[in-house]
MDAnalysis code that builds the backbone (N, CA, C; Angstrom):
import MDAnalysis as mda
import numpy as np

u = mda.Universe.empty(270, n_residues=90, atom_resindex=np.repeat(np.arange(90), 3), trajectory=True)
u.add_TopologyAttr("name", ["N", "CA", "C"] * 90)
u.add_TopologyAttr("resid", np.arange(1, 91))
u.add_TopologyAttr("resname", ["MET", "LEU", "VAL", "ASN", "ILE", "LEU", "THR", "PHE", "GLY", "ILE", "ARG", "SER", "ASP", "GLY", "GLY", "GLN", "VAL", "ALA", "SER", "SER", "TYR", "ASP", "TYR", "VAL", "ILE", "ILE", "THR", "ASN", "VAL", "GLY", "GLY", "THR", "THR", "SER", "ILE", "VAL", "HIS", "GLN", "SER", "ASN", "ILE", "LYS", "GLN", "HIS", "TYR", "ASP", "SER", "GLY", "GLY", "TYR", "SER", "ILE", "THR", "ILE", "GLN", "ALA", "ASN", "ASP", "THR", "THR", "ASP", "GLU", "LEU", "GLU", "ILE", "LEU", "CYS", "ASN", "GLY", "ASN", "ALA", "GLY", "GLU", "THR", "LEU", "ARG", "TRP", "MET", "ALA", "TYR", "ILE", "ASN", "GLY", "ILE", "GLU", "ILE", "ALA", "TYR", "GLY", "THR"])
u.atoms.positions = np.array([
    [7.520, 3.890, 12.024],
    [6.123, 3.790, 12.028],
    [5.440, 2.433, 11.807],
    [4.456, 2.387, 12.434],
    [3.514, 1.121, 12.465],
    [2.306, 1.458, 11.686],
    [1.844, 0.689, 10.481],
    [0.758, 1.488, 10.052],
    [-0.302, 0.088, 9.347],
    [-1.451, 0.398, 9.271],
    [-2.285, -0.643, 8.828],
    [-3.108, 0.078, 7.684],
    [-2.944, -0.624, 6.714],
    [-3.435, 0.097, 5.198],
    [-4.465, -0.665, 4.505],
    [-5.506, -0.024, 4.395],
    [-6.841, -0.579, 3.818],
    [-6.664, -0.140, 2.413],
    [-6.812, -0.921, 1.441],
    [-6.731, -0.212, -0.133],
    [-7.892, -0.989, -0.822],
    [-8.630, 0.015, -1.771],
    [-9.810, -0.512, -2.373],
    [-9.749, 0.046, -3.808],
    [-10.058, -0.644, -4.728],
    [-10.193, -0.146, -6.088],
    [-11.369, -0.646, -6.607],
    [-12.116, 0.247, -7.577],
    [-13.112, -0.194, -8.467],
    [-13.162, 0.147, -9.885],
    [-13.689, -0.582, -10.670],
    [-13.556, -0.356, -12.090],
    [-14.817, 0.597, -12.232],
    [-14.818, 1.461, -13.273],
    [-15.669, 2.578, -13.446],
    [-16.899, 2.036, -13.681],
    [-17.106, 0.909, -14.231],
    [-18.508, 0.313, -14.377],
    [-19.069, -0.463, -13.093],
    [-18.092, -0.656, -12.140],
    [-18.651, -1.352, -10.943],
    [-18.455, -2.806, -11.063],
    [-18.008, -3.285, -12.188],
    [-17.902, -4.646, -12.411],
    [-16.775, -5.619, -11.779],
    [-15.622, -4.899, -11.581],
    [-14.393, -5.617, -10.858],
    [-13.892, -4.557, -9.835],
    [-13.567, -5.432, -8.708],
    [-12.761, -4.680, -7.502],
    [-11.659, -5.484, -7.306],
    [-11.003, -4.786, -6.249],
    [-9.662, -5.202, -5.879],
    [-9.656, -4.520, -4.476],
    [-9.057, -5.451, -3.443],
    [-8.843, -4.870, -2.146],
    [-7.577, -5.621, -1.386],
    [-7.001, -4.924, -0.441],
    [-5.989, -5.380, 0.201],
    [-5.991, -4.791, 1.834],
    [-5.573, -5.806, 2.606],
    [-5.448, -5.018, 4.129],
    [-4.022, -5.233, 4.503],
    [-3.011, -4.682, 4.866],
    [-1.879, -4.797, 5.148],
    [-1.548, -4.260, 6.247],
    [-0.405, -5.000, 7.143],
    [0.174, -4.450, 8.481],
    [1.481, -4.229, 8.305],
    [2.107, -2.899, 8.175],
    [3.400, -2.677, 7.603],
    [4.306, -1.976, 8.991],
    [5.479, -2.376, 8.981],
    [6.430, -1.682, 9.928],
    [7.602, -0.924, 9.115],
    [7.679, 0.386, 9.189],
    [8.824, 0.822, 8.199],
    [9.572, 1.884, 9.053],
    [10.996, 1.665, 8.936],
    [11.780, 2.674, 9.577],
    [12.636, 3.344, 8.615],
    [13.161, 4.448, 9.252],
    [14.513, 5.195, 8.638],
    [15.380, 5.258, 9.687],
    [16.415, 4.495, 9.588],
    [17.565, 4.656, 10.430],
    [18.851, 4.885, 9.692],
    [19.634, 6.051, 9.907],
    [20.695, 6.347, 9.666],
    [20.403, 6.760, 7.945],
    [19.085, 7.530, 7.558],
    [18.964, 7.908, 6.559],
    [18.498, 6.696, 5.367],
    [18.413, 5.645, 5.925],
    [17.948, 4.397, 5.109],
    [16.421, 3.946, 5.513],
    [15.750, 4.186, 4.477],
    [14.363, 3.778, 4.592],
    [13.946, 2.216, 4.378],
    [13.505, 1.547, 5.080],
    [13.146, 0.261, 4.711],
    [11.956, -0.362, 5.324],
    [11.096, -1.341, 4.841],
    [10.289, -2.070, 5.458],
    [10.858, -3.320, 6.234],
    [10.802, -3.206, 7.480],
    [11.274, -4.487, 8.449],
    [10.360, -5.546, 8.681],
    [8.989, -5.191, 8.565],
    [8.059, -6.270, 8.597],
    [6.751, -5.792, 7.855],
    [6.368, -6.778, 7.169],
    [5.129, -6.462, 6.258],
    [4.033, -7.805, 6.385],
    [3.004, -7.834, 6.554],
    [2.039, -8.732, 6.689],
    [0.643, -8.328, 5.784],
    [0.560, -9.376, 4.598],
    [-0.803, -9.008, 4.031],
    [-1.758, -9.937, 4.662],
    [-2.846, -9.335, 5.307],
    [-3.857, -9.932, 6.123],
    [-4.836, -10.618, 5.192],
    [-5.099, -9.781, 4.285],
    [-6.396, -10.185, 3.215],
    [-6.284, -9.598, 2.042],
    [-6.382, -10.379, 0.704],
    [-6.584, -9.539, -0.454],
    [-7.408, -10.166, -1.089],
    [-7.967, -9.319, -2.101],
    [-9.088, -10.001, -3.189],
    [-8.827, -9.214, -4.543],
    [-8.729, -9.988, -5.620],
    [-8.575, -9.488, -6.957],
    [-9.674, -9.921, -7.919],
    [-10.599, -9.314, -8.562],
    [-11.582, -9.766, -9.326],
    [-10.913, -10.199, -10.862],
    [-9.719, -9.473, -10.969],
    [-9.089, -9.716, -12.197],
    [-7.646, -10.085, -11.897],
    [-6.976, -10.924, -13.020],
    [-5.722, -11.473, -12.641],
    [-4.793, -10.330, -12.746],
    [-5.280, -9.185, -13.548],
    [-4.141, -8.012, -14.015],
    [-4.165, -7.126, -12.609],
    [-4.829, -7.209, -11.672],
    [-4.973, -6.171, -10.633],
    [-3.954, -6.382, -9.638],
    [-3.340, -5.536, -8.870],
    [-2.494, -5.667, -7.887],
    [-2.228, -4.408, -6.947],
    [-1.875, -4.599, -6.067],
    [-1.752, -3.787, -4.747],
    [-0.353, -4.001, -4.268],
    [0.610, -3.163, -4.183],
    [2.085, -3.297, -3.852],
    [2.303, -2.472, -2.705],
    [2.810, -2.559, -1.576],
    [3.294, -1.669, -0.608],
    [4.593, -1.811, -0.632],
    [5.595, -0.648, -0.684],
    [7.038, -0.868, -0.630],
    [7.525, 0.402, -0.033],
    [8.930, 0.418, 0.423],
    [9.710, 1.521, 0.911],
    [10.387, 2.020, -0.325],
    [10.349, 3.538, -0.321],
    [11.099, 4.303, -1.350],
    [12.234, 5.110, -0.649],
    [13.525, 4.222, -0.678],
    [14.720, 4.827, 0.150],
    [15.140, 6.142, -0.397],
    [14.709, 6.423, -1.775],
    [15.367, 7.660, -2.435],
    [14.588, 8.832, -1.714],
    [13.081, 8.677, -1.809],
    [12.310, 9.903, -1.342],
    [11.958, 9.618, 0.091],
    [12.446, 8.581, 0.979],
    [11.931, 8.262, 2.215],
    [10.605, 8.263, 2.410],
    [9.971, 7.415, 1.698],
    [8.456, 7.243, 1.628],
    [7.968, 5.906, 1.601],
    [6.807, 5.698, 1.991],
    [6.173, 4.551, 1.898],
    [5.204, 4.620, 0.760],
    [5.202, 3.765, 0.035],
    [4.466, 3.796, -1.154],
    [3.436, 2.840, -1.466],
    [2.315, 3.258, -2.037],
    [1.354, 2.133, -2.230],
    [0.884, 2.250, -3.740],
    [1.285, 1.131, -4.601],
    [1.177, 1.133, -5.878],
    [0.036, 0.270, -6.327],
    [-0.941, 0.818, -7.096],
    [-2.119, 0.093, -7.600],
    [-2.097, -0.107, -9.046],
    [-2.265, -1.311, -9.531],
    [-2.442, -1.474, -10.997],
    [-3.655, -2.161, -11.340],
    [-4.100, -1.497, -12.538],
    [-5.135, -2.369, -12.961],
    [-4.970, -2.807, -14.607],
    [-6.029, -3.388, -15.113],
    [-5.392, -3.896, -16.575],
    [-5.710, -2.702, -17.721],
    [-4.719, -2.784, -18.805],
    [-4.732, -1.912, -19.765],
    [-5.977, -1.374, -20.362],
    [-6.477, -0.309, -20.551],
    [-7.767, -0.151, -21.040],
    [-8.899, 0.076, -20.089],
    [-8.676, -0.096, -18.927],
    [-9.739, 0.031, -17.991],
    [-9.375, 1.183, -16.858],
    [-10.676, 1.804, -16.495],
    [-10.574, 2.883, -15.611],
    [-10.912, 2.495, -14.186],
    [-9.968, 2.658, -13.384],
    [-10.226, 2.519, -11.810],
    [-10.018, 3.602, -10.768],
    [-10.743, 3.592, -9.985],
    [-10.547, 4.552, -8.758],
    [-10.103, 3.867, -7.808],
    [-8.973, 4.445, -7.139],
    [-8.096, 3.791, -5.999],
    [-8.445, 4.601, -4.853],
    [-8.501, 4.127, -3.606],
    [-8.656, 4.602, -2.380],
    [-7.658, 3.995, -1.254],
    [-7.089, 4.538, -0.454],
    [-6.244, 3.822, 0.566],
    [-6.675, 4.811, 1.962],
    [-6.849, 4.065, 2.843],
    [-7.063, 4.448, 4.314],
    [-5.771, 4.096, 5.178],
    [-4.940, 4.912, 5.869],
    [-3.702, 4.410, 6.428],
    [-4.099, 4.948, 7.922],
    [-3.788, 4.020, 8.809],
    [-3.928, 4.224, 10.091],
    [-2.691, 3.876, 10.729],
    [-1.949, 4.727, 11.730],
    [-0.701, 4.310, 11.941],
    [-0.277, 5.206, 13.218],
    [1.045, 4.929, 13.684],
    [1.591, 5.603, 14.690],
    [3.215, 5.493, 14.408],
    [3.857, 6.928, 14.883],
    [4.962, 6.859, 14.506],
    [5.906, 7.531, 15.746],
    [7.007, 6.899, 16.121],
    [8.096, 7.260, 17.040],
    [8.965, 7.967, 16.332],
    [9.425, 9.170, 16.903],
    [10.585, 9.878, 16.349],
    [11.594, 10.311, 17.120],
    [12.804, 10.139, 17.086],
    [14.079, 10.691, 18.067],
    [14.574, 11.849, 17.216],
    [14.627, 12.852, 18.156],
    [15.309, 13.971, 17.644],
    [16.790, 13.955, 17.707],
    [17.530, 14.605, 16.912],
    [18.997, 14.710, 17.102],
    [19.564, 16.057, 17.407],
])
């Protein structure tokens, strides 16, 4: 799959935000799921404790988007994923 991922988070009081725009190619070849290319096009974090991580989970064969804020804060996260998939039947 080739995917473009826009991720955005905002603290409950609107005071802090986080965003990321990523371009990712993920494959599953012979049962092994991995990211073969990833580019972070742009990111913005109002706080040093915020992070957005995109990774492959080979155990569950999934693309994961992991979002973190600071302890004690409430954030709402959203991701928009646009992509294409090429599948081969067996």
